[in-house]
PDB file of N, CA, C and O in Angstrom, chain B, residues numbered from 101:
ATOM      1  N   UNK B 101      10.319 -20.816  10.827  1.00  0.00           N
ATOM      2  CA  UNK B 101       9.565 -19.500  10.487  1.00  0.00           C
ATOM      3  C   UNK B 101       8.917 -19.880   9.424  1.00  0.00           C
ATOM      4  O   UNK B 101       9.151 -20.420   8.342  1.00  0.00           O
ATOM      5  N   UNK B 102       7.542 -19.218  10.348  1.00  0.00           N
ATOM      6  CA  UNK B 102       6.007 -19.243   9.084  1.00  0.00           C
ATOM      7  C   UNK B 102       6.043 -17.843   8.608  1.00  0.00           C
ATOM      8  O   UNK B 102       6.470 -16.736   8.938  1.00  0.00           O
ATOM      9  N   UNK B 103       5.133 -18.661   7.312  1.00  0.00           N
ATOM     10  CA  UNK B 103       4.524 -17.532   6.553  1.00  0.00           C
ATOM     11  C   UNK B 103       3.256 -16.853   6.573  1.00  0.00           C
ATOM     12  O   UNK B 103       2.226 -17.514   6.696  1.00  0.00           O
ATOM     13  N   UNK B 104       3.227 -15.658   6.471  1.00  0.00           N
ATOM     14  CA  UNK B 104       1.873 -15.022   6.739  1.00  0.00           C
ATOM     15  C   UNK B 104       1.369 -13.874   5.235  1.00  0.00           C
ATOM     16  O   UNK B 104       2.016 -13.148   4.481  1.00  0.00           O
ATOM     17  N   UNK B 105      -0.007 -14.206   5.359  1.00  0.00           N
ATOM     18  CA  UNK B 105      -0.652 -13.960   4.164  1.00  0.00           C
ATOM     19  C   UNK B 105      -1.486 -12.190   5.005  1.00  0.00           C
ATOM     20  O   UNK B 105      -1.955 -11.816   6.081  1.00  0.00           O
ATOM     21  N   UNK B 106      -1.133 -11.505   3.257  1.00  0.00           N
ATOM     22  CA  UNK B 106      -2.122 -10.259   4.292  1.00  0.00           C
ATOM     23  C   UNK B 106      -3.468 -10.758   3.509  1.00  0.00           C
ATOM     24  O   UNK B 106      -3.404 -11.251   2.383  1.00  0.00           O
ATOM     25  N   UNK B 107      -4.528 -10.601   4.126  1.00  0.00           N
ATOM     26  CA  UNK B 107      -6.030 -11.383   3.925  1.00  0.00           C
ATOM     27  C   UNK B 107      -6.774  -9.970   2.918  1.00  0.00           C
ATOM     28  O   UNK B 107      -7.975 -10.108   2.687  1.00  0.00           O
ATOM     29  N   UNK B 108      -6.144  -8.781   2.394  1.00  0.00           N
ATOM     30  CA  UNK B 108      -6.382  -7.816   1.969  1.00  0.00           C
ATOM     31  C   UNK B 108      -5.533  -7.814   0.518  1.00  0.00           C
ATOM     32  O   UNK B 108      -6.275  -7.431  -0.386  1.00  0.00           O
ATOM     33  N   UNK B 109      -4.664  -8.022   0.219  1.00  0.00           N
ATOM     34  CA  UNK B 109      -4.248  -8.172  -0.967  1.00  0.00           C
ATOM     35  C   UNK B 109      -3.598  -9.665  -1.286  1.00  0.00           C
ATOM     36  O   UNK B 109      -3.689 -10.286  -2.346  1.00  0.00           O
ATOM     37  N   UNK B 110      -3.083  -9.968  -0.369  1.00  0.00           N
ATOM     38  CA  UNK B 110      -2.445 -11.492  -0.898  1.00  0.00           C
ATOM     39  C   UNK B 110      -0.816 -11.362  -0.394  1.00  0.00           C
ATOM     40  O   UNK B 110      -0.361 -12.473  -0.121  1.00  0.00           O
ATOM     41  N   UNK B 111      -0.073 -10.510  -0.257  1.00  0.00           N
ATOM     42  CA  UNK B 111       0.933 -10.484   0.228  1.00  0.00           C
ATOM     43  C   UNK B 111       1.929 -11.289   0.519  1.00  0.00           C
ATOM     44  O   UNK B 111       2.623 -10.688  -0.301  1.00  0.00           O
ATOM     45  N   UNK B 112       2.574 -12.009   0.882  1.00  0.00           N
ATOM     46  CA  UNK B 112       2.929 -12.641   2.104  1.00  0.00           C
ATOM     47  C   UNK B 112       4.436 -12.504   2.495  1.00  0.00           C
ATOM     48  O   UNK B 112       5.400 -12.310   1.756  1.00  0.00           O
ATOM     49  N   UNK B 113       4.377 -12.684   4.094  1.00  0.00           N
ATOM     50  CA  UNK B 113       5.646 -11.928   4.107  1.00  0.00           C
ATOM     51  C   UNK B 113       6.301 -13.158   4.771  1.00  0.00           C
ATOM     52  O   UNK B 113       5.766 -13.945   5.552  1.00  0.00           O
ATOM     53  N   UNK B 114       7.943 -13.167   4.164  1.00  0.00           N
ATOM     54  CA  UNK B 114       8.148 -14.466   4.518  1.00  0.00           C
ATOM     55  C   UNK B 114       9.533 -14.157   4.913  1.00  0.00           C
ATOM     56  O   UNK B 114      10.325 -13.431   4.313  1.00  0.00           O
ATOM     57  N   UNK B 115       9.820 -15.199   6.661  1.00  0.00           N
ATOM     58  CA  UNK B 115      10.437 -14.442   7.175  1.00  0.00           C
ATOM     59  C   UNK B 115      11.736 -14.345   6.360  1.00  0.00           C
ATOM     60  O   UNK B 115      12.368 -13.292   6.268  1.00  0.00           O
ATOM     61  N   UNK B 116      12.159 -15.678   5.683  1.00  0.00           N
ATOM     62  CA  UNK B 116      13.961 -15.578   5.438  1.00  0.00           C
ATOM     63  C   UNK B 116      13.872 -14.832   4.727  1.00  0.00           C
ATOM     64  O   UNK B 116      15.082 -14.608   4.694  1.00  0.00           O
ATOM     65  N   UNK B 117      13.394 -14.000   3.880  1.00  0.00           N
ATOM     66  CA  UNK B 117      13.456 -12.923   2.838  1.00  0.00           C
ATOM     67  C   UNK B 117      13.465 -11.349   3.202  1.00  0.00           C
ATOM     68  O   UNK B 117      14.103 -10.400   2.746  1.00  0.00           O
ATOM     69  N   UNK B 118      12.327 -11.491   4.384  1.00  0.00           N
ATOM     70  CA  UNK B 118      12.108  -9.977   4.925  1.00  0.00           C
ATOM     71  C   UNK B 118      11.706  -9.069   4.504  1.00  0.00           C
ATOM     72  O   UNK B 118      11.244  -9.531   3.461  1.00  0.00           O
ATOM     73  N   UNK B 119      11.453  -7.869   4.473  1.00  0.00           N
ATOM     74  CA  UNK B 119      11.525  -6.641   3.963  1.00  0.00           C
ATOM     75  C   UNK B 119      11.859  -5.253   3.910  1.00  0.00           C
ATOM     76  O   UNK B 119      11.427  -4.214   4.409  1.00  0.00           O
ATOM     77  N   UNK B 120      12.979  -5.668   2.963  1.00  0.00           N
ATOM     78  CA  UNK B 120      13.360  -4.598   2.451  1.00  0.00           C
ATOM     79  C   UNK B 120      12.751  -3.240   2.224  1.00  0.00           C
ATOM     80  O   UNK B 120      13.344  -2.190   2.474  1.00  0.00           O
ATOM     81  N   UNK B 121      11.784  -3.307   1.837  1.00  0.00           N
ATOM     82  CA  UNK B 121      11.350  -1.728   2.031  1.00  0.00           C
ATOM     83  C   UNK B 121      11.055  -0.823   3.037  1.00  0.00           C
ATOM     84  O   UNK B 121      10.860   0.385   2.908  1.00  0.00           O
ATOM     85  N   UNK B 122      11.032  -1.648   4.285  1.00  0.00           N
ATOM     86  CA  UNK B 122      10.630  -1.101   5.481  1.00  0.00           C
ATOM     87  C   UNK B 122      11.979  -1.601   6.470  1.00  0.00           C
ATOM     88  O   UNK B 122      11.843  -1.796   7.678  1.00  0.00           O
ATOM     89  N   UNK B 123      13.119  -1.750   5.839  1.00  0.00           N
ATOM     90  CA  UNK B 123      14.652  -2.431   6.934  1.00  0.00           C
ATOM     91  C   UNK B 123      14.539  -3.084   7.589  1.00  0.00           C
ATOM     92  O   UNK B 123      14.980  -2.984   8.734  1.00  0.00           O
ATOM     93  N   UNK B 124      13.541  -4.566   6.901  1.00  0.00           N
ATOM     94  CA  UNK B 124      13.396  -5.677   7.809  1.00  0.00           C
ATOM     95  C   UNK B 124      14.265  -7.226   7.817  1.00  0.00           C
ATOM     96  O   UNK B 124      14.021  -8.187   7.088  1.00  0.00           O
ATOM     97  N   UNK B 125      15.086  -7.149   8.626  1.00  0.00           N
ATOM     98  CA  UNK B 125      16.292  -7.889   8.143  1.00  0.00           C
ATOM     99  C   UNK B 125      15.634  -9.671   8.026  1.00  0.00           C
ATOM    100  O   UNK B 125      14.779 -10.260   8.687  1.00  0.00           O
ATOM    101  N   UNK B 126      16.533 -10.115   6.828  1.00  0.00           N
ATOM    102  CA  UNK B 126      15.956 -11.543   6.302  1.00  0.00           C
ATOM    103  C   UNK B 126      16.287 -12.231   7.755  1.00  0.00           C
ATOM    104  O   UNK B 126      17.366 -11.855   8.213  1.00  0.00           O
ATOM    105  N   UNK B 127      15.612 -13.105   8.511  1.00  0.00           N
ATOM    106  CA  UNK B 127      15.313 -13.941   9.547  1.00  0.00           C
ATOM    107  C   UNK B 127      14.128 -13.313  10.285  1.00  0.00           C
ATOM    108  O   UNK B 127      13.316 -14.088  10.789  1.00  0.00           O
ATOM    109  N   UNK B 128      13.985 -12.307  10.375  1.00  0.00           N
ATOM    110  CA  UNK B 128      12.905 -12.445  11.198  1.00  0.00           C
ATOM    111  C   UNK B 128      11.662 -12.255  11.183  1.00  0.00           C
ATOM    112  O   UNK B 128      10.987 -11.492  10.492  1.00  0.00           O
ATOM    113  N   UNK B 129      11.298 -13.189  12.205  1.00  0.00           N
ATOM    114  CA  UNK B 129       9.788 -13.581  12.320  1.00  0.00           C
ATOM    115  C   UNK B 129       8.568 -12.735  12.323  1.00  0.00           C
ATOM    116  O   UNK B 129       8.600 -11.889  13.216  1.00  0.00           O
ATOM    117  N   UNK B 130       7.617 -12.719  11.663  1.00  0.00           N
ATOM    118  CA  UNK B 130       6.201 -11.970  11.858  1.00  0.00           C
ATOM    119  C   UNK B 130       6.184 -11.737  12.958  1.00  0.00           C
ATOM    120  O   UNK B 130       5.776 -10.595  13.172  1.00  0.00           O
ATOM    121  N   UNK B 131       6.508 -12.432  14.052  1.00  0.00           N
ATOM    122  CA  UNK B 131       5.861 -12.225  15.491  1.00  0.00           C
ATOM    123  C   UNK B 131       6.948 -10.938  16.207  1.00  0.00           C
ATOM    124  O   UNK B 131       6.926 -10.325  17.275  1.00  0.00           O
ATOM    125  N   UNK B 132       7.705 -10.927  15.207  1.00  0.00           N
ATOM    126  CA  UNK B 132       8.829  -9.854  15.714  1.00  0.00           C
ATOM    127  C   UNK B 132       9.513  -8.981  15.113  1.00  0.00           C
ATOM    128  O   UNK B 132      10.580  -8.405  15.328  1.00  0.00           O
ATOM    129  N   UNK B 133       7.995  -8.959  13.567  1.00  0.00           N
ATOM    130  CA  UNK B 133       8.015  -7.714  13.219  1.00  0.00           C
ATOM    131  C   UNK B 133       7.731  -6.185  14.346  1.00  0.00           C
ATOM    132  O   UNK B 133       7.368  -6.649  15.427  1.00  0.00           O
ATOM    133  N   UNK B 134       7.770  -4.820  14.422  1.00  0.00           N
ATOM    134  CA  UNK B 134       7.625  -4.071  14.954  1.00  0.00           C
ATOM    135  C   UNK B 134       5.627  -3.425  14.791  1.00  0.00           C
ATOM    136  O   UNK B 134       4.891  -3.249  13.821  1.00  0.00           O
ATOM    137  N   UNK B 135       5.489  -3.302  15.946  1.00  0.00           N
ATOM    138  CA  UNK B 135       3.712  -2.999  15.556  1.00  0.00           C
ATOM    139  C   UNK B 135       3.135  -2.103  14.021  1.00  0.00           C
ATOM    140  O   UNK B 135       2.215  -2.082  13.203  1.00  0.00           O
ATOM    141  N   UNK B 136       4.543  -1.386  14.408  1.00  0.00           N
ATOM    142  CA  UNK B 136       4.659   0.047  13.175  1.00  0.00           C
ATOM    143  C   UNK B 136       4.463  -1.006  11.501  1.00  0.00           C
ATOM    144  O   UNK B 136       3.720  -0.561  10.626  1.00  0.00           O
ATOM    145  N   UNK B 137       4.917  -1.818  11.372  1.00  0.00           N
ATOM    146  CA  UNK B 137       5.363  -2.289  10.144  1.00  0.00           C
ATOM    147  C   UNK B 137       4.016  -2.775   9.682  1.00  0.00           C
ATOM    148  O   UNK B 137       3.200  -3.511  10.237  1.00  0.00           O
ATOM    149  N   UNK B 138       4.005  -2.262   8.703  1.00  0.00           N
ATOM    150  CA  UNK B 138       2.063  -2.583   7.328  1.00  0.00           C
ATOM    151  C   UNK B 138       3.148  -2.931   6.264  1.00  0.00           C
ATOM    152  O   UNK B 138       4.315  -2.720   5.936  1.00  0.00           O
ATOM    153  N   UNK B 139       1.674  -3.796   5.844  1.00  0.00           N
ATOM    154  CA  UNK B 139       2.105  -4.574   4.359  1.00  0.00           C
ATOM    155  C   UNK B 139       2.915  -3.634   3.134  1.00  0.00           C
ATOM    156  O   UNK B 139       3.155  -2.470   3.454  1.00  0.00           O
ATOM    157  N   UNK B 140       3.311  -4.051   1.858  1.00  0.00           N
ATOM    158  CA  UNK B 140       4.243  -3.358   1.768  1.00  0.00           C
ATOM    159  C   UNK B 140       3.398  -2.824   0.496  1.00  0.00           C
ATOM    160  O   UNK B 140       3.700  -1.792  -0.103  1.00  0.00           O
ATOM    161  N   UNK B 141       2.110  -3.795   0.097  1.00  0.00           N
ATOM    162  CA  UNK B 141       1.491  -3.301  -1.153  1.00  0.00           C
ATOM    163  C   UNK B 141       0.399  -2.126  -0.716  1.00  0.00           C
ATOM    164  O   UNK B 141       0.420  -0.923  -0.975  1.00  0.00           O
ATOM    165  N   UNK B 142      -0.814  -3.113   0.236  1.00  0.00           N
ATOM    166  CA  UNK B 142      -1.717  -1.907   0.321  1.00  0.00           C
ATOM    167  C   UNK B 142      -1.697  -1.791   1.986  1.00  0.00           C
ATOM    168  O   UNK B 142      -2.675  -1.861   2.730  1.00  0.00           O
ATOM    169  N   UNK B 143      -0.595  -1.636   2.276  1.00  0.00           N
ATOM    170  CA  UNK B 143      -0.733  -0.724   3.604  1.00  0.00           C
ATOM    171  C   UNK B 143      -1.476  -1.155   4.991  1.00  0.00           C
ATOM    172  O   UNK B 143      -1.583  -0.297   5.867  1.00  0.00           O
ATOM    173  N   UNK B 144      -1.876  -2.175   5.160  1.00  0.00           N
ATOM    174  CA  UNK B 144      -2.610  -2.444   6.374  1.00  0.00           C
ATOM    175  C   UNK B 144      -1.732  -3.090   7.197  1.00  0.00           C
ATOM    176  O   UNK B 144      -0.981  -4.009   6.869  1.00  0.00           O
ATOM    177  N   UNK B 145      -1.823  -2.692   8.050  1.00  0.00           N
ATOM    178  CA  UNK B 145      -1.240  -3.228   9.816  1.00  0.00           C
ATOM    179  C   UNK B 145      -1.598  -5.282  10.314  1.00  0.00           C
ATOM    180  O   UNK B 145      -2.432  -6.174  10.153  1.00  0.00           O
ATOM    181  N   UNK B 146      -0.806  -5.117  10.699  1.00  0.00           N
ATOM    182  CA  UNK B 146      -0.370  -6.830  11.354  1.00  0.00           C
ATOM    183  C   UNK B 146      -1.627  -7.824  11.400  1.00  0.00           C
ATOM    184  O   UNK B 146      -1.706  -8.994  11.025  1.00  0.00           O
ATOM    185  N   UNK B 147      -2.572  -6.991  11.972  1.00  0.00           N
ATOM    186  CA  UNK B 147      -4.386  -7.570  12.119  1.00  0.00           C
ATOM    187  C   UNK B 147      -4.612  -8.395  10.634  1.00  0.00           C
ATOM    188  O   UNK B 147      -5.097  -9.526  10.630  1.00  0.00           O
ATOM    189  N   UNK B 148      -4.446  -8.111  10.121  1.00  0.00           N
ATOM    190  CA  UNK B 148      -5.163  -8.163   8.596  1.00  0.00           C
ATOM    191  C   UNK B 148      -3.852  -9.323   7.407  1.00  0.00           C
ATOM    192  O   UNK B 148      -3.672  -9.550   6.211  1.00  0.00           O
ATOM    193  N   UNK B 149      -3.309  -9.691   8.638  1.00  0.00           N
ATOM    194  CA  UNK B 149      -2.427 -11.344   7.866  1.00  0.00           C
ATOM    195  C   UNK B 149      -2.993 -12.187   8.546  1.00  0.00           C
ATOM    196  O   UNK B 149      -3.778 -11.890   9.447  1.00  0.00           O
ATOM    197  N   UNK B 150      -2.700 -13.304   8.241  1.00  0.00           N
ATOM    198  CA  UNK B 150      -2.467 -15.008   8.939  1.00  0.00           C
ATOM    199  C   UNK B 150      -1.838 -16.021   8.052  1.00  0.00           C
ATOM    200  O   UNK B 150      -1.553 -16.155   6.862  1.00  0.00           O
ATOM    201  N   UNK B 151      -1.725 -16.872   9.514  1.00  0.00           N
ATOM    202  CA  UNK B 151      -0.699 -17.805   9.096  1.00  0.00           C
ATOM    203  C   UNK B 151      -0.998 -18.124   7.781  1.00  0.00           C
ATOM    204  O   UNK B 151      -2.159 -18.411   7.491  1.00  0.00           O
ATOM    205  N   UNK B 152       0.122 -18.115   6.705  1.00  0.00           N
ATOM    206  CA  UNK B 152      -0.429 -19.434   5.445  1.00  0.00           C
ATOM    207  C   UNK B 152      -0.402 -20.919   6.164  1.00  0.00           C
ATOM    208  O   UNK B 152      -0.725 -21.921   5.525  1.00  0.00           O
TER     209      UNK B 152
END
């Protein structure tokens, strides 16, 4: 699974880790994140991320 980086703040979404701030389990690919998911650091949506 690919990592994705936030173009605004540089946060890296790592699917092996998930996102415990929004109850995203480890092993969840970026593509499977809900549309309501936002960057846990700066709050932007998935559209502001690109594949690392």
